[in-house]
C-alpha positions in Angstrom: 167.6 2.0 93.3 165.4 4.6 91.8 166.4 7.1 94.5 170.1 6.3 93.9 169.7 6.9 90.2 167.9 10.2 90.7 170.7 11.4 93.0 173.4 10.3 90.6 171.7 12.0 87.6 171.0 15.2 89.6 174.5 15.6 90.9 176.0 14.7 87.5 174.0 17.5 85.9 175.1 19.9 88.6 178.7 18.9 88.0 178.4 19.5 84.3 177.4 23.1 85.0 181.2 23.6 85.4 181.4 23.4 81.7 179.0 26.4 81.3 182.1 28.6 80.9 182.8 27.0 77.6 179.7 28.7 76.2 181.1 32.1 77.2 184.8 31.7 76.2 184.3 34.1 73.2 182.0 36.5 75.0 183.4 39.9 75.9 184.2 40.5 79.5 181.7 43.4 79.9 178.9 41.3 78.4 179.8 38.3 80.6 179.8 40.5 83.7 176.3 41.8 82.8 175.0 38.3 82.3 176.5 37.1 85.5 174.9 40.0 87.4 171.5 39.1 86.1 172.0 35.4 87.0 173.1 36.5 90.5 169.8 38.5 91.0 167.6 35.6 89.9 169.6 33.0 91.9 169.4 35.1 95.0 165.6 35.1 94.9 165.5 31.4 94.0 167.7 30.5 97.0 165.6 32.5 99.4 162.4 31.0 98.0 163.9 27.5 98.1 164.8 27.9 101.8 161.5 29.3 103.1 159.1 27.6 100.7 160.6 24.1 100.4 163.6 23.2 102.6 162.6 24.6 106.0 158.9 23.5 105.9 160.0 19.9 105.1 162.7 19.9 107.7 160.3 21.2 110.3 157.8 18.4 109.5 160.6 15.8 109.9 162.3 17.1 113.0 161.0 20.4 114.4 163.2 20.5 117.5 166.5 20.0 115.6 165.8 22.2 112.6 166.9 25.7 113.6 170.1 24.7 115.5 171.1 22.8 112.3 170.2 25.8 110.1 172.6 27.9 112.2 175.2 25.1 111.9 174.7 25.2 108.1 175.4 29.0 108.1 178.5 28.5 110.2 179.7 25.6 108.1 179.4 27.6 104.8 181.2 30.5 106.5 184.0 28.2 107.5 184.3 26.9 104.0 184.5 30.4 102.6 186.8 31.8 105.3 189.3 29.1 105.9 189.4 27.0 102.7 189.6 29.9 100.2 186.3 28.9 98.6 184.4 32.0 97.6 181.4 32.9 95.4 183.3 35.3 93.3 182.1 36.7 90.0 183.7 37.7 86.7 186.1 40.6 87.3 185.4 40.6 91.1 187.9 38.0 92.5 191.0 38.6 94.5 193.5 36.0 93.4 197.1 35.6 94.8 198.8 32.3 95.5 195.8 30.2 96.6 194.5 29.1 93.2 194.8 25.4 94.2 193.3 26.0 97.6 190.4 27.6 95.8 189.9 24.4 93.8 190.1 22.3 97.0 187.6 24.5 98.8 185.3 24.5 95.8 185.5 20.7 95.7 184.5 20.4 99.3 181.6 22.8 98.7 180.5 20.7 95.7 180.7 17.5 97.8 178.5 19.2 100.4 176.1 20.3 97.7 175.8 16.7 96.5 175.0 15.5 100.0 172.3 18.2 100.3 170.7 17.2 97.0 170.8 13.5 98.1 169.0 14.5 101.4 166.3 16.2 99.4 165.7 13.2 97.1 165.5 10.9 100.1 162.4 13.0 101.2 160.7 13.2 97.8 161.5 13.4 94.1 159.8 16.8 93.9 162.0 18.3 96.7 165.1 16.8 95.1 164.3 18.4 91.8 163.7 21.8 93.4 166.9 21.6 95.4 168.9 20.6 92.3 167.5 23.5 90.5 168.4 25.9 93.3 171.9 24.5 93.4 172.3 24.9 89.6 171.1 28.5 89.7 173.8 29.5 92.2 176.4 27.3 90.6 176.3 29.0 87.2 177.6 32.5 88.4 179.9 30.8 90.9 181.5 28.6 88.1 181.9 31.6 85.9 183.8 33.3 88.7 185.9 30.2 89.5 186.9 30.0 85.8 188.0 33.7 86.0 190.1 32.9 89.1 191.9 30.0 87.4 192.6 32.0 84.3 193.9 34.9 86.3 196.0 32.5 88.3 197.9 31.4 85.2 195.9 28.4 84.0 195.3 27.8 80.3 191.6 27.8 79.3 191.7 24.0 78.7 193.4 23.3 82.0 191.0 25.6 83.8 188.0 23.9 82.3 189.3 20.4 83.2 190.3 21.3 86.8 186.9 23.0 87.4 185.1 19.9 86.1 187.1 17.6 88.4 186.3 19.8 91.3 182.6 19.9 90.3 182.4 16.1 90.1 182.8 16.0 93.9 179.1 16.7 93.9 178.5 13.1 92.6 180.7 11.7 95.3 178.8 13.7 98.0 175.5 12.6 96.7 176.3 8.9 96.6 178.1 9.1 100.0 174.9 10.5 101.6 172.8 7.9 99.9 175.0 5.1 101.2 174.9 6.5 104.7 171.2 6.7 104.5 171.0 2.9 104.1 172.6 2.5 107.6 171.6 5.7 109.4 168.0 6.5 109.9 166.5 10.1 109.9 169.4 11.5 107.8 167.0 13.6 105.6 166.0 16.2 108.2 169.6 17.2 109.2 170.7 17.5 105.6 167.6 19.7 104.7 168.3 22.0 107.6 172.0 22.2 106.7 171.0 23.0 103.2 168.6 25.7 104.3 171.4 27.4 106.4 173.9 27.1 103.7 171.7 28.4 100.9 170.6 31.3 103.2 174.2 32.2 103.8 175.0 32.1 100.1 172.1 34.3 99.2 172.5 36.9 101.9 176.3 37.0 102.3 177.7 36.2 98.8 175.1 37.0 96.2 173.0 40.0 97.4 176.0 42.2 98.3 177.1 41.8 94.7 173.9 43.4 93.5 174.6 46.5 95.6 177.7 47.2 93.4 175.3 48.2 90.6 174.1 51.8 91.2 172.3 52.6 88.0 168.5 52.9 88.6 167.7 50.8 85.5 170.1 48.0 86.7 168.7 48.1 90.2 165.1 47.8 88.9 166.1 44.9 86.7 167.9 43.1 89.5 164.9 43.7 91.9 162.5 42.3 89.3 164.7 39.2 88.7 165.0 38.7 92.5 161.2 38.8 92.8 160.9 36.5 89.8 163.3 34.0 91.5 161.2 34.0 94.7 158.0 33.8 92.6 159.2 30.7 90.7 159.9 28.8 93.8 156.6 29.9 95.3 154.8 28.7 92.2 156.7 25.4 92.4 155.4 24.9 95.9 151.8 25.7 95.0 151.9 23.3 92.0 153.4 20.5 94.1 150.8 20.8 96.8 147.9 21.7 94.5 147.4 25.0 96.3 146.3 28.5 95.0 149.4 30.6 94.3 147.6 33.8 95.4 146.3 33.3 98.9 142.9 34.7 99.7 142.1 37.0 102.6 140.2 34.1 104.2 143.2 31.8 103.9 145.5 34.4 105.4 143.1 35.0 108.3 142.8 31.2 108.9 146.6 30.9 108.9 146.9 33.7 111.4 144.3 32.4 113.8 146.1 29.1 114.0 
């Protein structure tokens, strides 16, 4: 029951991130776009760090032979969601919106459902991994939700209606989390596939959706800031790994040599 409660709370918190737009309703578009760009830079690093420092190592321990094919499947799955269901990690002022506003909501709901399943898979391995995965999901949800809100407003929704529709779509994460937990009661070894799928999906989001956004900023000061935030995102996830395993965060030459010789 403790695992089920952790999954429910984590996915509920992720769902409530859809209300983050309410904090920015009175913010100027230029300021909002600048804040979103900073969040994208940090989230990119955190996603990459989460994949290589947490998700992949755990998946390899649980099922080494299946891991990389499932990582590829995760990349393909997230590509299909974005390509065919009109879900997209758009950002403030950067979205192409025509007649598929409702399709965007459906696609975003499916994406949130999958996020919930991935969070559940992490909690089924350990509470620490579940917390890390939840944090990574939140970091990439914030700029995404800001962009989704812009899509709905541009598509003709009122602010209140846009907020409520986004919240309903986001609540699919709770459904995904609880569905994965229920399946785990009857299907053994569910954690490894979900972790590998999460690794592939998060890698796709970081490299295909988020990092290209950073290339749109050409000013040297903006580029340096984004690079620093990206490194900070990677560093935070590396530090979380070190603290969880009681390891030194700065590897010594002896440790690097020892790792290489094995």
